[in-house]
PLY file of the C-alpha trace (Angstrom):
ply
format ascii 1.0
element vertex 471
property float x
property float y
property float z
element edge 470
property int vertex1
property int vertex2
end_header
-94.83 -91.93 -57.13
-98.09 -91.29 -55.29
-99.80 -88.17 -54.02
-101.69 -88.01 -50.73
-104.64 -85.66 -50.27
-106.68 -85.44 -47.05
-110.17 -84.08 -46.46
-110.87 -82.84 -42.91
-114.60 -82.47 -42.31
-116.83 -81.78 -39.28
-119.26 -84.49 -40.40
-118.67 -88.09 -41.37
-118.71 -88.56 -45.16
-121.52 -91.01 -45.82
-121.61 -93.39 -48.77
-123.51 -90.93 -50.96
-120.94 -88.17 -50.33
-118.03 -90.53 -50.97
-119.56 -91.63 -54.26
-120.15 -88.00 -55.24
-116.48 -87.37 -54.58
-115.46 -90.38 -56.63
-117.49 -88.99 -59.52
-114.62 -86.49 -59.91
-113.47 -88.48 -62.91
-116.81 -88.51 -64.66
-119.07 -91.46 -65.46
-116.51 -93.50 -67.39
-114.43 -94.49 -64.36
-115.25 -97.46 -62.16
-115.18 -98.17 -58.42
-113.60 -101.12 -56.63
-113.13 -102.07 -52.96
-110.32 -103.67 -50.97
-109.82 -104.85 -47.39
-113.44 -105.89 -46.90
-114.66 -102.49 -48.02
-112.24 -100.42 -45.89
-110.60 -99.03 -49.05
-112.50 -97.70 -52.07
-110.66 -97.31 -55.36
-111.45 -95.11 -58.32
-110.38 -97.15 -61.33
-109.71 -96.65 -65.02
-111.99 -98.43 -67.50
-109.53 -101.35 -67.64
-109.71 -101.75 -63.85
-106.35 -100.38 -62.78
-106.54 -98.16 -59.64
-106.13 -94.39 -59.99
-107.11 -93.18 -56.50
-107.45 -95.24 -53.31
-109.57 -93.83 -50.48
-109.40 -95.15 -46.94
-112.49 -95.31 -44.73
-112.98 -92.01 -42.83
-111.79 -91.99 -39.23
-112.89 -89.69 -36.43
-109.95 -87.85 -34.82
-110.87 -87.24 -31.19
-107.38 -86.44 -29.88
-106.55 -82.72 -29.42
-103.65 -81.45 -31.53
-103.33 -84.49 -33.77
-104.04 -82.75 -37.08
-101.58 -79.99 -36.16
-98.90 -82.52 -35.16
-99.07 -84.36 -38.45
-100.16 -81.73 -40.99
-99.17 -78.35 -39.51
-100.90 -75.41 -37.89
-104.08 -73.72 -39.04
-106.14 -76.84 -39.72
-109.38 -77.96 -38.02
-108.79 -79.67 -34.69
-110.64 -82.54 -33.02
-113.26 -83.73 -33.33
-112.80 -83.95 -37.09
-113.25 -86.66 -39.73
-110.05 -87.55 -41.61
-110.53 -89.05 -45.09
-107.28 -89.81 -46.90
-106.93 -90.38 -50.63
-103.80 -91.77 -52.25
-103.37 -91.21 -55.98
-100.96 -92.84 -58.37
-98.99 -90.25 -60.33
-98.10 -92.86 -62.95
-101.25 -91.50 -64.58
-101.06 -87.72 -65.09
-104.60 -87.12 -63.82
-104.15 -89.11 -60.61
-103.21 -86.23 -58.34
-105.94 -84.01 -59.79
-108.52 -86.75 -59.23
-107.49 -87.09 -55.58
-107.66 -83.30 -55.13
-111.10 -83.13 -56.74
-112.36 -86.02 -54.62
-111.18 -84.32 -51.39
-112.41 -80.90 -52.55
-115.89 -82.26 -53.20
-116.07 -83.80 -49.73
-114.89 -80.55 -48.13
-117.37 -78.49 -50.14
-120.36 -80.67 -49.32
-119.49 -81.09 -45.63
-117.93 -77.69 -44.92
-114.40 -78.94 -44.39
-110.78 -78.32 -45.38
-108.34 -80.01 -47.75
-104.66 -80.74 -47.11
-102.56 -79.68 -48.88
-104.81 -76.71 -49.66
-103.43 -76.20 -53.18
-104.66 -79.68 -54.15
-108.34 -78.87 -53.59
-110.75 -78.50 -56.49
-114.24 -79.60 -57.48
-113.53 -79.93 -61.18
-114.40 -83.00 -63.17
-111.07 -84.44 -64.29
-111.49 -86.43 -67.51
-109.03 -89.26 -68.04
-107.11 -88.37 -71.20
-103.93 -90.39 -70.58
-103.44 -93.40 -72.84
-103.83 -96.04 -70.13
-102.48 -98.77 -72.39
-99.10 -97.01 -72.35
-98.93 -97.00 -68.55
-97.36 -100.07 -66.88
-99.77 -102.16 -64.84
-98.98 -101.79 -61.09
-97.04 -104.71 -59.68
-99.22 -104.70 -56.59
-102.75 -103.77 -55.61
-101.57 -102.53 -52.19
-102.46 -98.80 -52.09
-99.24 -97.78 -50.32
-96.74 -99.68 -52.48
-95.44 -98.05 -55.66
-92.85 -100.65 -56.72
-92.61 -104.27 -55.66
-89.73 -106.60 -56.49
-88.67 -109.97 -55.10
-86.57 -108.11 -52.50
-88.37 -104.86 -51.68
-91.69 -103.08 -51.39
-90.96 -99.45 -52.28
-93.17 -96.57 -51.16
-92.50 -93.16 -52.74
-93.74 -90.24 -50.62
-93.63 -86.48 -51.15
-95.20 -85.47 -47.83
-93.28 -83.12 -45.50
-93.87 -85.61 -42.68
-94.17 -89.36 -43.27
-96.47 -90.84 -40.67
-97.12 -94.46 -39.75
-100.52 -94.55 -41.41
-102.61 -97.67 -41.76
-101.42 -97.67 -45.40
-97.81 -98.03 -44.27
-98.71 -100.44 -41.46
-100.32 -102.76 -44.00
-97.39 -102.36 -46.38
-94.91 -103.22 -43.61
-96.94 -106.24 -42.52
-97.20 -107.51 -46.09
-93.51 -106.93 -46.80
-92.49 -108.74 -43.61
-94.74 -111.68 -44.43
-93.25 -111.92 -47.94
-89.67 -111.52 -46.64
-89.26 -108.20 -48.43
-87.72 -104.93 -47.26
-89.97 -101.92 -46.83
-88.16 -98.94 -48.37
-89.64 -95.44 -48.20
-88.30 -92.94 -50.76
-88.67 -89.21 -50.02
-87.09 -85.86 -50.91
-84.51 -84.40 -48.48
-87.08 -81.98 -47.04
-89.12 -84.83 -45.54
-89.06 -85.90 -41.89
-90.36 -89.04 -40.19
-92.50 -89.40 -37.10
-91.00 -91.55 -34.36
-93.43 -94.44 -35.04
-92.33 -94.50 -38.68
-88.69 -94.35 -37.57
-89.32 -97.26 -35.21
-90.99 -99.31 -37.94
-87.97 -98.85 -40.24
-85.48 -99.78 -37.54
-85.16 -103.44 -38.48
-82.87 -104.44 -41.35
-83.38 -104.49 -44.32
-86.06 -101.77 -44.07
-84.74 -98.40 -45.16
-85.51 -94.69 -45.51
-84.16 -93.60 -48.89
-83.49 -89.92 -49.58
-83.61 -88.87 -53.22
-81.50 -85.72 -53.29
-81.22 -83.86 -56.61
-77.67 -82.79 -55.73
-76.41 -85.89 -53.90
-78.26 -88.84 -55.41
-79.68 -91.49 -53.10
-78.64 -91.97 -49.49
-80.01 -93.54 -46.32
-81.87 -90.99 -44.19
-80.98 -92.79 -40.97
-77.37 -93.87 -41.51
-76.21 -91.55 -44.30
-74.92 -94.43 -46.45
-74.78 -93.62 -50.16
-77.23 -95.92 -51.96
-77.97 -97.21 -55.44
-80.70 -99.37 -56.94
-79.27 -102.83 -57.49
-80.92 -106.20 -57.80
-84.39 -104.89 -57.09
-83.57 -103.01 -53.89
-81.76 -99.91 -52.59
-78.42 -101.02 -51.20
-75.22 -99.23 -50.07
-72.54 -98.36 -52.60
-69.37 -100.15 -51.41
-65.77 -99.21 -52.14
-62.97 -101.67 -52.93
-62.64 -102.41 -49.20
-66.31 -103.25 -48.85
-67.07 -100.07 -46.92
-69.99 -97.70 -47.46
-69.44 -93.96 -47.76
-71.57 -91.34 -46.03
-73.36 -88.69 -48.07
-72.19 -85.11 -47.54
-75.80 -84.00 -47.09
-76.10 -86.25 -44.03
-73.48 -84.36 -41.98
-74.46 -83.00 -38.57
-76.21 -79.67 -38.26
-75.64 -77.05 -35.50
-77.03 -77.93 -32.07
-80.29 -76.06 -31.45
-80.23 -76.91 -27.72
-83.46 -78.88 -28.11
-83.54 -82.18 -26.23
-85.43 -85.44 -26.01
-85.82 -87.52 -22.87
-86.28 -91.17 -23.80
-87.45 -94.01 -21.56
-87.17 -97.60 -22.77
-88.88 -99.94 -20.36
-90.29 -103.43 -20.14
-93.02 -104.69 -17.85
-94.40 -108.18 -17.21
-97.83 -109.10 -15.89
-99.61 -112.35 -15.07
-101.76 -113.50 -17.98
-105.07 -113.43 -16.11
-108.49 -111.93 -16.76
-107.92 -109.02 -14.37
-104.80 -107.61 -16.03
-105.10 -104.03 -17.33
-102.40 -102.98 -19.76
-101.15 -99.45 -20.39
-100.98 -98.46 -16.72
-97.19 -98.42 -16.66
-97.15 -96.02 -19.61
-99.87 -93.92 -17.99
-97.86 -93.72 -14.75
-94.71 -92.67 -16.61
-96.66 -90.00 -18.50
-98.14 -88.59 -15.29
-94.75 -88.49 -13.54
-93.08 -86.70 -16.44
-95.83 -84.38 -17.70
-98.45 -84.18 -14.95
-101.16 -85.64 -17.21
-102.17 -88.96 -18.75
-101.69 -89.65 -22.48
-104.20 -87.85 -24.68
-104.84 -90.66 -27.13
-103.85 -94.00 -28.60
-104.20 -95.99 -31.81
-102.57 -98.71 -33.90
-101.56 -96.19 -36.59
-101.23 -92.47 -37.26
-103.22 -90.27 -37.03
-103.94 -91.26 -33.45
-107.70 -91.11 -33.24
-108.88 -92.64 -29.94
-109.00 -90.94 -26.55
-106.76 -92.61 -23.99
-108.28 -95.74 -22.42
-106.34 -98.54 -20.76
-109.47 -100.70 -20.84
-109.91 -100.36 -24.60
-106.29 -101.06 -25.46
-106.33 -104.08 -23.10
-109.42 -105.41 -24.87
-107.70 -105.00 -28.24
-104.55 -106.81 -27.09
-106.64 -109.62 -25.59
-108.64 -109.99 -28.80
-105.44 -110.21 -30.87
-103.61 -112.65 -28.60
-101.54 -114.73 -29.06
-100.50 -112.39 -31.89
-98.59 -109.31 -30.64
-100.19 -105.85 -30.60
-98.31 -102.68 -31.58
-99.75 -99.29 -30.74
-98.97 -95.59 -30.47
-99.81 -93.10 -27.70
-99.56 -89.30 -27.91
-99.68 -86.47 -25.39
-101.39 -83.12 -25.26
-100.32 -80.36 -27.71
-98.48 -78.25 -25.10
-95.98 -81.02 -24.26
-94.58 -83.09 -27.14
-94.72 -86.70 -25.96
-95.10 -89.89 -27.93
-94.78 -93.59 -27.17
-94.77 -96.87 -29.02
-95.86 -100.03 -27.20
-95.51 -103.67 -28.21
-97.63 -106.10 -26.21
-96.61 -109.75 -26.39
-97.95 -112.95 -24.83
-95.04 -115.05 -23.58
-94.73 -118.19 -21.40
-93.90 -115.87 -18.49
-97.03 -113.72 -18.89
-97.91 -110.57 -20.82
-95.02 -108.24 -21.61
-95.09 -104.58 -22.63
-92.08 -103.12 -24.44
-92.47 -99.35 -24.20
-90.47 -96.48 -25.67
-91.57 -93.06 -24.47
-90.02 -89.87 -25.88
-90.61 -86.32 -24.64
-89.39 -83.13 -26.33
-87.92 -80.02 -24.67
-86.92 -76.62 -26.07
-83.74 -74.72 -25.30
-85.40 -72.93 -22.38
-86.96 -76.09 -20.92
-85.25 -78.46 -18.49
-85.90 -82.20 -18.88
-87.21 -83.52 -15.51
-84.39 -85.96 -14.78
-85.15 -85.71 -11.06
-88.46 -87.54 -11.62
-86.89 -90.64 -13.17
-85.89 -92.36 -9.90
-89.29 -91.94 -8.17
-90.92 -93.09 -11.40
-88.73 -96.19 -11.43
-89.75 -96.95 -7.84
-93.43 -96.62 -8.70
-93.15 -98.81 -11.77
-91.24 -101.48 -9.88
-93.67 -101.52 -6.95
-96.96 -101.35 -8.86
-96.54 -102.17 -12.53
-94.28 -105.20 -12.92
-91.19 -103.34 -14.14
-88.50 -105.66 -15.50
-86.01 -103.00 -16.59
-85.86 -99.34 -17.63
-83.23 -97.27 -19.40
-83.50 -93.47 -19.30
-81.44 -91.44 -21.75
-81.11 -87.89 -23.07
-80.27 -86.75 -26.58
-79.86 -83.63 -28.68
-82.81 -83.81 -31.07
-85.90 -81.95 -32.19
-88.48 -80.89 -29.61
-91.31 -81.91 -31.94
-89.98 -85.51 -31.88
-89.73 -85.77 -35.67
-86.71 -87.33 -37.38
-84.79 -85.33 -40.06
-82.58 -86.97 -42.72
-79.29 -85.89 -41.24
-76.96 -87.06 -38.48
-78.24 -86.81 -34.91
-76.08 -87.62 -31.92
-77.02 -90.87 -30.17
-78.82 -90.67 -26.81
-76.66 -90.75 -23.69
-77.72 -92.95 -20.75
-78.95 -91.23 -17.61
-79.93 -94.24 -15.49
-80.76 -97.92 -15.57
-83.25 -99.68 -13.32
-83.58 -103.39 -12.64
-87.02 -104.55 -11.51
-87.59 -106.77 -8.48
-88.09 -109.99 -10.45
-84.84 -109.38 -12.34
-83.05 -108.62 -9.07
-84.19 -111.97 -7.65
-82.84 -113.72 -10.73
-79.42 -112.14 -10.26
-78.78 -112.05 -6.49
-79.20 -108.81 -4.57
-75.60 -108.65 -3.34
-74.18 -108.81 -6.87
-76.78 -106.38 -8.14
-75.75 -103.83 -5.49
-72.00 -104.30 -5.95
-71.06 -104.04 -9.64
-67.30 -103.71 -10.30
-67.79 -100.06 -11.27
-67.73 -96.65 -9.69
-71.50 -96.60 -9.23
-73.74 -95.99 -6.24
-76.90 -98.07 -6.82
-80.08 -97.17 -4.96
-82.46 -99.73 -3.48
-86.06 -98.97 -4.34
-89.18 -100.28 -2.65
-89.85 -102.76 0.14
-87.61 -105.79 0.67
-90.14 -108.18 -0.86
-90.23 -106.15 -4.09
-86.79 -104.63 -4.07
-85.61 -102.96 -7.28
-82.17 -101.48 -7.95
-81.61 -98.12 -9.65
-78.23 -97.21 -11.20
-77.58 -93.47 -11.82
-75.25 -93.12 -14.82
-74.95 -89.35 -15.27
-76.80 -86.27 -16.47
-76.97 -87.22 -20.14
-73.94 -85.19 -21.24
-71.04 -87.69 -20.92
-70.81 -90.23 -23.78
-68.67 -92.45 -21.53
-71.92 -93.43 -19.82
-72.43 -95.90 -22.68
-69.27 -97.77 -21.70
-70.38 -97.81 -18.05
-73.80 -99.15 -19.04
-72.26 -101.85 -21.20
-70.02 -103.03 -18.37
-72.95 -102.94 -15.95
-75.22 -105.03 -18.16
-72.43 -107.53 -18.79
-71.93 -107.88 -15.03
-75.66 -108.37 -14.42
-75.95 -110.88 -17.24
-73.04 -112.89 -15.91
-74.49 -112.78 -12.39
-77.79 -114.16 -13.73
-75.93 -116.93 -15.56
-73.98 -117.85 -12.42
-77.16 -118.07 -10.39
-79.07 -120.18 -12.95
0 1
1 2
2 3
3 4
4 5
5 6
6 7
7 8
8 9
9 10
10 11
11 12
12 13
13 14
14 15
15 16
16 17
17 18
18 19
19 20
20 21
21 22
22 23
23 24
24 25
25 26
26 27
27 28
28 29
29 30
30 31
31 32
32 33
33 34
34 35
35 36
36 37
37 38
38 39
39 40
40 41
41 42
42 43
43 44
44 45
45 46
46 47
47 48
48 49
49 50
50 51
51 52
52 53
53 54
54 55
55 56
56 57
57 58
58 59
59 60
60 61
61 62
62 63
63 64
64 65
65 66
66 67
67 68
68 69
69 70
70 71
71 72
72 73
73 74
74 75
75 76
76 77
77 78
78 79
79 80
80 81
81 82
82 83
83 84
84 85
85 86
86 87
87 88
88 89
89 90
90 91
91 92
92 93
93 94
94 95
95 96
96 97
97 98
98 99
99 100
100 101
101 102
102 103
103 104
104 105
105 106
106 107
107 108
108 109
109 110
110 111
111 112
112 113
113 114
114 115
115 116
116 117
117 118
118 119
119 120
120 121
121 122
122 123
123 124
124 125
125 126
126 127
127 128
128 129
129 130
130 131
131 132
132 133
133 134
134 135
135 136
136 137
137 138
138 139
139 140
140 141
141 142
142 143
143 144
144 145
145 146
146 147
147 148
148 149
149 150
150 151
151 152
152 153
153 154
154 155
155 156
156 157
157 158
158 159
159 160
160 161
161 162
162 163
163 164
164 165
165 166
166 167
167 168
168 169
169 170
170 171
171 172
172 173
173 174
174 175
175 176
176 177
177 178
178 179
179 180
180 181
181 182
182 183
183 184
184 185
185 186
186 187
187 188
188 189
189 190
190 191
191 192
192 193
193 194
194 195
195 196
196 197
197 198
198 199
199 200
200 201
201 202
202 203
203 204
204 205
205 206
206 207
207 208
208 209
209 210
210 211
211 212
212 213
213 214
214 215
215 216
216 217
217 218
218 219
219 220
220 221
221 222
222 223
223 224
224 225
225 226
226 227
227 228
228 229
229 230
230 231
231 232
232 233
233 234
234 235
235 236
236 237
237 238
238 239
239 240
240 241
241 242
242 243
243 244
244 245
245 246
246 247
247 248
248 249
249 250
250 251
251 252
252 253
253 254
254 255
255 256
256 257
257 258
258 259
259 260
260 261
261 262
262 263
263 264
264 265
265 266
266 267
267 268
268 269
269 270
270 271
271 272
272 273
273 274
274 275
275 276
276 277
277 278
278 279
279 280
280 281
281 282
282 283
283 284
284 285
285 286
286 287
287 288
288 289
289 290
290 291
291 292
292 293
293 294
294 295
295 296
296 297
297 298
298 299
299 300
300 301
301 302
302 303
303 304
304 305
305 306
306 307
307 308
308 309
309 310
310 311
311 312
312 313
313 314
314 315
315 316
316 317
317 318
318 319
319 320
320 321
321 322
322 323
323 324
324 325
325 326
326 327
327 328
328 329
329 330
330 331
331 332
332 333
333 334
334 335
335 336
336 337
337 338
338 339
339 340
340 341
341 342
342 343
343 344
344 345
345 346
346 347
347 348
348 349
349 350
350 351
351 352
352 353
353 354
354 355
355 356
356 357
357 358
358 359
359 360
360 361
361 362
362 363
363 364
364 365
365 366
366 367
367 368
368 369
369 370
370 371
371 372
372 373
373 374
374 375
375 376
376 377
377 378
378 379
379 380
380 381
381 382
382 383
383 384
384 385
385 386
386 387
387 388
388 389
389 390
390 391
391 392
392 393
393 394
394 395
395 396
396 397
397 398
398 399
399 400
400 401
401 402
402 403
403 404
404 405
405 406
406 407
407 408
408 409
409 410
410 411
411 412
412 413
413 414
414 415
415 416
416 417
417 418
418 419
419 420
420 421
421 422
422 423
423 424
424 425
425 426
426 427
427 428
428 429
429 430
430 431
431 432
432 433
433 434
434 435
435 436
436 437
437 438
438 439
439 440
440 441
441 442
442 443
443 444
444 445
445 446
446 447
447 448
448 449
449 450
450 451
451 452
452 453
453 454
454 455
455 456
456 457
457 458
458 459
459 460
460 461
461 462
462 463
463 464
464 465
465 466
466 467
467 468
468 469
469 470
């Protein structure tokens, strides 16, 4: 297992301050670097890493420390320096706490979690020779087998940090599953949930009363063949852990938009404008910030994210956007260069409390704007019962229910307008925009009738068949 400790400081820790922090273990420990110097490691005399420290990042986005770490902590602008200690060595967590405490003391900052902070010198007394050598030098990975890269976390909220982003990228490249193990009190951020969506990646709950189970599906798990896998009965079926059962409805809701846009691959293209338009329609403001990992540290800029995507092409770019603290809103965006142009796959989620009404009336005008100005290919709007803060707990949550589906003008041309407007269903599609850029919007309900899924499935089958007939 590992322990994460974060120093939040008003000033950037310079090299001298970082080295003073790393002296927490006394003069007998060594220092190593990874990732071209982006990670500094405090090492035992034999070279094995005890604490890994990521390069400090400046958090400029309001509310980001509160979103990820809780209330009462310094807000932006603040420097975030994260240390990750191996608890395979008893002194690891103390070393990380002393490192962060020294930074906070010198620079006038704060340590999270506060109980970890100290400035004590922590001598290494553990018999290192009795401790197994780590199977990997990756700071985020605790166990690596031929099938899985396992990350063990004890944080209340597991975020999609650069540590985890690197671990996921490495696991995918090596054809391994990324499996995150946490206690049952842990939640995930939506970006982390999205990253674990693809099989065989998994969120593993280690419950002292119920053993291991999947935090997203509830399947009872066991460690077998170097990976966490479902326990199957004689019929080959997995059972669901009792701890995963549904909890009472709190009347909190999430409005979710899943949309795709396509743009010509030319020098003038500016990405992120479709997301910005959706944010403004639904919240009245633009996104507050963006980044390729959590914490989100950069103020919102369509120009900067376009430059990043262009620099990474033809490789895809994945990024996160967050809203202002008063309105929980979060999006993930995947930008891909395809033969047809540049595509953005966007998922935007907004949270609402029991006394707040999701603005379903804004979805149709938003769809019209996206179709007319931002190359909308398709958009699905749905509503679900889930936490206002957009975090994911390890228990059953009801699936989202479709509210509407929109087909962009290019997709309409591929299908045939007459067939797009006359599906064999009890629907009343709406034509959006001018004739030359006509889009079609399909209202499916108010997000309370699960039968809307069946209607959507029949609609998409009809549209797919119409496109095939026209090809």
